[in-house]
C-alpha positions in Angstrom: -5.4 -8.9 15.8 -7.0 -5.5 16.3 -5.9 -5.5 20.0 -2.3 -5.5 18.8 -3.0 -2.6 16.5 -4.6 -0.7 19.4 -1.6 -1.6 21.6 0.7 0.4 19.3 -1.0 3.5 20.4 -2.4 4.2 17.0 -5.8 4.8 18.4 -4.8 6.0 21.8 -2.8 9.0 20.8 -4.3 12.5 20.5 -3.5 12.7 16.8 -3.2 9.7 14.6 -0.1 10.7 12.8 1.0 8.2 10.2 4.1 7.9 8.0 3.9 5.9 4.8 7.2 4.2 4.1 8.5 3.0 0.8 10.8 0.7 2.8 9.1 -2.4 4.3 12.0 -3.0 6.7 11.3 0.2 8.8 7.5 -0.2 8.9 5.8 -1.0 12.2 2.9 -2.5 10.3 2.3 -3.8 6.8 -1.1 -2.8 5.4 -3.1 -3.8 2.3 -5.4 -1.2 0.7 -8.7 -2.5 -0.5 -11.6 -0.7 -2.3 -14.1 -3.0 -0.6 -15.0 -1.8 3.0 -16.3 -5.3 3.8 -12.8 -6.7 3.6 -11.3 -4.0 5.8 -10.2 -4.1 9.4 -10.1 -0.3 9.5 -11.9 2.4 7.5 -9.5 5.4 7.2 -10.3 9.0 6.5 -7.2 10.9 5.6 -7.3 14.5 6.9 -5.2 17.4 5.6 -5.1 18.9 9.1 -3.3 17.4 12.0 -5.8 19.0 14.4 -8.6 17.1 12.8 -7.2 13.7 13.8 -9.1 12.2 16.7 -8.2 9.3 19.0 -9.9 5.9 18.3 -11.5 7.3 15.2 -9.7 6.0 12.0 -8.9 9.6 11.1 -5.3 9.8 10.0 -3.0 12.7 9.4 -0.3 11.5 7.0 3.0 13.2 7.6 6.0 13.4 5.3 8.4 13.1 8.3 8.9 9.7 9.9 10.3 11.3 13.0 6.9 13.0 13.7 4.8 9.9 13.1 3.2 7.7 15.8 3.0 4.8 13.3 5.0 3.9 10.2 3.2 1.7 7.7 4.2 0.0 4.5 1.6 -0.7 1.8 1.9 -4.1 0.3 0.4 -5.3 -3.0 -0.3 -8.7 -1.5 -3.2 -9.1 1.0 -1.7 -12.3 2.4 1.4 -10.3 3.5 -0.5 -7.7 5.4 -0.9 -7.3 9.1 -4.1 -5.2 8.5 -6.4 -4.4 5.6 -7.6 -0.8 5.3 -10.1 1.0 3.1 -10.1 4.7 2.6 -13.3 6.7 2.8 -14.1 10.2 1.7 -16.8 10.4 4.4 -15.3 11.3 7.8 -18.3 9.7 9.6 -17.5 6.3 8.2 -14.0 6.1 9.7 -13.1 3.6 12.4 -12.7 -0.1 13.2 -14.9 -2.6 11.4 -16.5 -5.6 13.0 -14.9 -7.9 10.6 
């Protein structure tokens, strides 16, 4: 499962630029947001600066423009519908893939 996520270039690109879509049909991946890090496939730190994003780190720069994104995601309310489960962190050092 995580290999497919990695195969999209999400973690291989210089900056992890993500667009959050309100339209499920245009999303490359459907994600579910949890508050419990133990449930997450990925711990994400959202940065305000594109230059802070690092490859293979879980540090995302969220853009308002789909055309500048490397990944388009849709947040679902249903965990069973998600391709991946993510959890946000306020600590940059906690970001990254989990061993779940």
